[in-house]
C-alpha positions in Angstrom: -135.9 -0.1 46.9 -132.4 -0.4 48.2 -131.0 -3.8 48.9 -128.2 -5.0 51.2 -125.1 -5.8 49.3 -121.6 -6.6 50.5 -119.8 -6.5 47.2 -120.1 -2.8 46.5 -117.4 -0.4 47.7 -118.1 3.1 48.8 -117.1 5.9 46.4 -116.1 9.4 47.6 -119.6 10.7 46.6 -121.2 7.9 48.8 -119.0 8.9 51.8 -120.0 12.6 51.3 -123.7 11.7 51.1 -123.4 9.6 54.3 -121.6 12.4 56.2 -124.2 14.9 55.1 -126.9 12.5 56.2 -125.3 12.4 59.6 -125.0 16.2 59.7 -128.8 16.5 59.6 -129.5 13.4 61.9 -132.0 14.1 64.6 -132.3 11.7 67.6 -130.3 8.6 68.6 -127.8 7.2 66.1 -127.3 3.5 65.8 -125.3 1.7 63.2 -128.3 -0.3 62.0 -130.4 2.9 61.6 -127.6 4.5 59.7 -127.1 1.5 57.4 -130.8 1.5 56.7 -130.9 5.3 56.1 -128.0 5.0 53.6 -130.2 3.1 51.2 -132.0 6.0 49.7 -129.0 8.2 49.9 -126.5 6.0 48.1 -128.6 3.3 46.4 -127.8 0.4 48.6 -127.6 -0.6 52.2 -124.0 -1.0 53.4 -122.9 -3.1 56.4 -121.8 -1.5 59.6 -118.3 -2.9 58.9 -118.1 -1.2 55.6 -119.1 2.1 57.1 -116.7 1.7 60.0 -113.7 1.5 57.6 -114.0 5.2 56.9 -112.7 7.7 59.5 -114.9 10.5 58.1 -118.0 8.4 58.7 -116.9 7.2 62.2 -116.1 10.8 63.2 -119.5 12.0 61.9 -121.3 9.2 63.8 -119.4 10.3 67.0 -120.5 13.9 66.5 -124.1 12.9 65.9 -124.1 10.8 69.0 -122.7 13.7 71.1 -125.3 16.0 69.6 -128.0 13.5 70.5 -126.7 13.4 74.1 -126.6 17.2 74.4 -130.0 17.5 72.7 -131.8 15.6 75.4 -132.3 19.0 77.2 -135.6 20.6 76.3 -135.0 24.0 74.8 -137.8 26.6 74.8 -137.9 28.4 71.5 -139.9 31.6 71.2 -142.8 31.2 68.8 -141.4 33.9 66.5 -138.1 32.1 66.2 -139.9 28.8 65.5 -141.9 30.6 62.7 -138.7 32.1 61.3 -137.0 28.7 61.3 -140.0 27.3 59.4 -139.9 30.1 56.9 -136.1 29.6 56.4 -136.6 25.9 55.8 -139.4 26.5 53.3 -137.4 29.2 51.5 -134.3 26.9 51.4 -136.5 24.1 49.8 -137.9 26.6 47.3 -134.3 27.8 46.4 -133.3 24.2 45.8 -136.3 23.6 43.6 -135.7 26.7 41.6 -132.0 25.9 41.1 -133.0 22.5 39.7 -135.6 24.1 37.4 -133.0 26.6 36.2 -130.5 23.9 35.5 -133.2 22.0 33.5 -134.0 25.2 31.5 -130.3 25.7 30.8 -130.0 22.1 29.5 -133.1 22.7 27.3 -131.5 25.9 25.9 -128.3 24.0 25.0 -130.5 21.5 23.0 -132.3 24.3 21.2 -129.0 26.0 20.5 -127.5 22.9 19.0 -130.7 22.2 16.9 -130.7 25.7 15.6 -127.1 25.5 14.6 -127.6 22.1 12.8 -130.7 23.5 10.9 -128.8 26.6 9.8 -130.8 29.2 11.7 -129.0 32.5 12.2 -128.8 34.5 15.4 -131.0 37.2 13.7 -133.7 34.6 13.0 -133.6 33.3 16.5 -133.8 36.8 18.0 -136.6 37.9 15.8 -139.6 39.1 17.8 -143.0 37.3 18.0 -145.7 38.2 15.6 -148.3 40.6 17.0 -151.8 39.3 17.1 -154.4 41.6 15.6 -157.2 41.6 18.1 -159.2 44.1 16.1 -162.6 43.5 14.6 -163.2 40.2 12.9 
C-alpha cells in the first residue's frame, strides 16, 4: 500500500507515469484525487505541492480538466461502435499480456543459453530433435 511521504523526489519515470495517468483520466480532476491515484502508479502518494512543481503535470491536469468540462455533454454512440471499442480495448489488453509473456520467454531463453554454454553443450546437441515415442504394441 502506498504511503504519503514528503521526502521523496519525483523521477522522470514518475512524471511520465503521472502524465499517462492523466491522459486516461475520466471525470473530474482534483489534486487530492490525483495524489491518491499516484500511489499505485509510482509507489507513494506525493503532495499537491510536489506535483505542482512540474509543468508537464500541471499542463496535463489542465487538459484533463478541460476534457472533463467538454465531456459533460452526453454523446450517443451507436451500439456497433461501442462493441468495436470494447473489442479494441480487449485486444489491446491481450497484446499487452502477450508482449509481457514474450519478454518472459526471451529472458528464460537467455538463461537456458547461458546454462548450455557453461555446461559445454554444442549448438548441434541443442538443436537435436526430440525422440519419437513408439506407440506400437506393447
